[in-house]
Structure formats: C-alpha cells, structure tokens
N, C-alpha and C positions, 0 to 999 in steps of 0.2 A: 652327296650333292640335292641343292635345294633347285626344285623344278618350278622355273617360272611360268606367269600367266602367257607369257610370248611364247617360249617354248612349249607349253601346252596345247596352244593355238598351232603353232607350227605343225605341229606332230601329227594332229588331226587334217591337216591340210595336205601332209607328206604321205600320209597313210593312202589317203583318198588317190591324189596322183598316182603311185605306185599302182593303188589297184585298179586304175581306171582301163577304159581299152586306150587302145595305141591312136594316138591323134586327137585325143581329146582336148578339147582347149578350156583353160581355166580363166575364169572371172572375177574380178575383185570390187572392183570401184563400183562399176556403172557394169551394165550391159549394152553393147554398142547396138545400133539399131539393127545394120546385118550380121547379126552374130551369129558365130559360128556351129553347128553341129557336127557328131555329140561337143557337148561342153557341160561347165561344171561351173554354177553362181555363189561366190561362197559369202554371203548374206553377213553384213557387221552382227556378231554374236551381242546379243543380250545378257544380262546377271542382277542378280537377287543375291543380298548378303544375308548374314545371319550370324546369331554369335554360336559358338563351337562349345566354348568354355569358357572358363573364368577368365582367362587369360589370350584367347585363341577365335579367330572369327575363320566364317566360309563362305566363300561366293561361289554360286553354281552361273557355271556358264552353259548359256544353249546354243548353238547353232545351228542354223537352221540353210541347208544346203539343194537349191538346185540341181535335176539331173534334167539337161533339155537334149532331144531330138525332133527328130521330126515328125514322129511320130507318138501317143499315147502310149502305147504297148513298149515302145526300144524306149521311153524315159521309164516306165516301171521296169524294165527289166532292170537296167543299168542300176537305177536307185535300190532294189532289191538285189542287187547282186552286191553293191556296196555293204545294206544291210547285213547279208550272210556273210558276206567274208571279216564284220565287226565282232560279229554273234560266235563264228569259227573261231575266231582269236579269241575268244571269253572275254571278250567287250572289253579287251586290250590294246591301244595305241602302243607302239614301238617309240621311245623317247631318243632324239638324234641331237649330239652336241653342234657345234656352228663348224665344224669340217662336215656332217653331214652322215658321221658314224655313230652305228647305234651305240648308247651307254647301257643296254640289258636294264637299263629301267624302261616301266610300261606306264601309260594314263590307264586309270578305268575309267571307261564313259559307261552311260546309262546302253540299256540295251535300244538302237536306235528301232527308229518309227516313219512309215511314209505313208503320204495321201500327196493326192492328183492337188496342185495347183492352179495351171492353164492349163490350155490346147500344146500337147509336148512337152509339160514341165511338173515332175515330180519332187515332192522335198522330201528329204532327209535330214531327222531332226536327232539331236543326241546332249545329251547335257554332259559335265563333270565339275568334277567340286576341286578348289583352292583353298586352301588352307594357310593362314598366315599370321601371326601375330605379334604386336607392339615390339621395336628390336629397343629394349632396354637395356641398361647394364648391370648386372647383375650380381651380389658378392654371394658368395662360395659362406658358407657355417665355417667357422675354424674350430667351435668348442662346443659341446652340447654338456653340459652338467644338468645331472637329475640328482635332487636331494631329496634321500629317504625321512620320512619322520617314523617312526614307531608309536603309537598309539596303543592304549589298553582296549 
C-alpha cells in the first residue's frame, strides 16, 4: 500500500485531534475573529523537494500547528503535551484508511519542536518525507546471456 501525501497530512491531523484536550476546536482555512479556545490551527504546510535516487524524488513536508489558549502557559502545555505524545510514539503517526480504520502502517515524522508565536499561541513544528518516482512502463528482462572467452 502506497501512502499518499493526502493520507500523510490526514494522519497528522487525526493524531492531533485524537490526542487533544476534549472540546478542542480545529481550524484549517482561517482563524475567525472570535475564535474558540482551546483550539488548534493547522497552517498550510510548506514543502521542499530534492532528488533521492537516480529515479526517485523526495518532498519534505513541514507542518506548523498553532495551539491557542487563554494563557501562554496553557498553550505551551498543550503543544508540549502533543510533542511528547508524538515522541513517546517513537515519532510515528498511525496511518488510517478512508473509513478511519488503522492500516497498521505509520508515518515517521521528525522530532517536533515548539516555540511561542504570540500571546496565547505556541507553534508545534514537524516534518516528514514523501518519496515518489515517475510512473514509467518497465520491461522485465527475459534472458541474460553471458559469453566467456578464454584468453591465454
């Protein structure tokens, strides 16, 4: 089973949702003017690409996730708690299928970092790699003949 970029992003969102405080509001597009706290805001991830092998490429996706609360300490506690959950899970986030059932596979993420962004907002940052290669039609080798020539 190949894991798509969308599944990888969804896995991180699902892990954070499942491990957040009860009643935490999730925001994705924009933060409303009168936003609810505690809440988590998922910024649009950014990426960097590089060549991985002769025929494959790697995209490193970085997610910056804001934990928002009334007080700086509460936001820090929520972000640090999530950081610790990820690290205690060996920096692996379970992959789920379209029905929400765990597949038995996991997404390996970098050890997360936290930093204060603003009053009551602490950012959790993590990255993961997605590898891909061009879809090419390949031909299997049918026969391989090796001729030896004896020399003096």
